[in-house]
N, C-alpha and C positions, 0 to 999 in steps of 0.2 A: 103508820097504822096498817094492820093486816087483818084478813078475815079467813083464817085457816079452815073453818068448817064449811065454807061455801064452795060451790063448784067454780071452776075458772071463769065461766061467763058471768055468773052472779057476783063473783069477787071483783071483776073488772067494773061492773055496773055500780057496785057499792062504793068502790074507790072513787069513781067519777062523781057520784052524788055527794060524798063527803067533801071532796075538793071544791065543788061548787058551793056547798054550804059555808065552808070556811072563807071562800072568797067573798061571798055576800056579807058575812059578818064583818069582814075587814072593811068593806066599803061603807058599812054603817057605823064604824067605830066600835065594833064589838070586841070580842075577847082575843083577837089575833094581834099580837104585839110585834111591830117590825123589829128585826134584828139590827142593832146599831152597826154601822160600818166603821172601819178604822178611821182615825184622824189622819190627815195628811200633814207631815212634819217636814219642814225644809230649813236650811240654814243660809245665812248671808254674812259674808265677811271672810277675812283671810284665815285659812285653816293652818295657823302657825302657833307654836307654843308662846304663851304670854299674851296673845291677842284676844280681843273681845269679839264674839260672834252673836248675831241675833237669830233667835229661833222663832219662826212663824208657824202657826198652827191653823189649819182650816178644817171645817166640817161641812160636808156637802157643798163645797165651793165657797163657803162664807168664812172669812177670817174670824178667829176668836181673840178676844182681848186677853193680854197677858195675865190679868188678874183671874181669869176664868180657867186657867190652865196650870197644872202642876207639872214641873219638870224634874226628872231624876236622871242621874248619869251613872253609867256602868263602863269600866270600874269607877268607883266613887271618887278616887283620888285623881282622875284624869281631867276633871273640869269642876269649876265652882259656879253655882247659880248665883249671879250677882243680883238680879231681880227676876220678875216673872218671865221675862223673855230674852234674857241676856246670859251668856256663859263666858267665863274667863277660862281659856284653855291652859291647863297647868303642866301638861307633859306631852311629848310626842308619842305617836302611836294611834291605834284604832280605839274608838270609843263609841258607845251607843247612847243616844238621848231618847228617853221615853216621855211623851206628853200624855197627861191624863186629864180628862174633863168629864166628870160624872162617871158614867159606866163605859165611856168610850176612851180609846187610847190609840196611840200610834207611835212609831219609832223612826229614827233616822240614824244611819251610821256615818261617822266622820273619820277621816284619815288625817291626823294632825302631823305636820312636818316640824322639824326643829328649825329655828331661825338661822339665817346665814352666819357664817363663822368669819371672824377677823383674826388674821395671823400677823404678829408683830414682834419686833425685837425689843428687849428691855434690859437695862443694866440694873442688877441687884447685887449688893455686897461686892461691888467692884468687878463683876463679870457680866458680859452681855450674852443673853441666850434668847431662844425663840419661844414664844408662847402663843396660845390660841384661846379665844373666848367667843361665845355666841353673842349676838347683838342684844339679847335680853340679860346678859351678864352671867348666864349659866355655862356649863361645860368648860370652865377655865382649866387649862392644863399647861404644863411646861413640856416643850418638845425636845430641847437639847440641854445638855448639862456638861459640856466640855469646858475645860479651864480657860481655853482661848475664846476670843470673840466669835460669835455666830450672829449674822446680821443680814439685813436686806432680803427678807423672804418674799417669794412669789408663790401663790397657791392656786392650784387648778386641778381638776380631775382626781381629787383625793390625795394629791401629792404636794409637797412643799419643796422648792429649790431655794437654797440660800448660800451666802458666802461665809466661809469659815477661814479663820487665820491660824488654825491649829498647826499648820506646816510652815509658818513664817510668812508666806505670801498668801494672797487670797485664792482659795480654791472653791469650786462649786460642789455642794453636797445636796442630797435629797433626804427627806424623811416623810413617812406617811402622815397625813393630816390627823389621822386617829391616834398617832403615836407609834413608836416602834424603832426598829434598827435604822441607823443612818447609812447612806450609801454615797461613796465618793464618786463624783462625775468626772472631774478634770484632774489631771496630774501633770502639772507643768512647773517650771521654775519662775514663771511670770505671775501676774495677778489677773484673775478673772473676777468680774464684778457685774453689778446691775442685772441679775437674772430676771427674765420675764417669760413665764409659761403662756402658751397659747390657750385660748378659751377651752379647748377640748383636752388640754393637758398632755397632748402628744408631741408638741414641738417646744423648743427652747431657744430664746435669743439672749445674748449676753455680750458684754464687752471684755476684750482681752488685750493686754499690751505686749503680746508675744512678738510683735514687730518693732517694739520700742515706743509705740504710741497706741493709745486705745483705739480699737476697731471693733465694730459690731460683727458677731458671728452668729450663726444659727446651727442647730443640731436637733436630733431626736431628744426627747426629754431625758433619755438615758445617757446622753453625750455622744452617741454614735452618729456618724455622717456629718461631722462638723465641717463647716465651710464659711468663708467670709461672705457676709450678706451682700455687700456692694463693693467689690474689689476695684471697680472703675469709677467710683464716685469721689469727687474732690481730688485731693493730692495726698501723697504719702504722709506728709507731716500734719494733716488735719485730724484732730481727735474725734472719735465717735463714741457716744455713750448713751445710756438711759433708753434702751430700745423698748418698744411696746408693740403689741399686735393690734 
């Protein structure tokens, strides 16, 4: 409200008087309506595709019953409202949940992750290859398609190391977990087996019978810097296999 036709001193006095009148009306339940504050919206549960999460809504610090709140999701295909206070997360990525109760509303943004991935070898039509699938059954994909057996995968850091018999003996190869070109890691006339990537995907342990009996070696995930893991352990004829970190 302004008073352009009054002098500055009188304009200030009028403004103060009107403010006092409005405050008095508000105290007596008169014509001043409080502006609704936003609802507070929070989520509880694992933010992972396929999971159920609970949406809690409070107003002025008091929880609202699910039946008193309407939930909408954007994008609409990112989650499904199962009941008044529960969502089923349908895909990975960011989404926004809006809660509405009467004239009041509030939002919360969620970052949904894909579930963990399982990598395995499977024999189909007489040939063994590598596949991947998420724990909820999604993202199924074939990773190798060579005519010879590919098996025993180890996955970490977005990479998969496996044993391939495409050269007659077992050799180690790698392929991105997302799919793509395969890379040969070892080139020997003996058999490399049982690959195991470290948790960060930077190191590799495996068994090789280059000395005539299987021994555990370690290297970079690319195969560089290979060395026998425990050259003074046991005796020369004792086999070593199935390493893990």
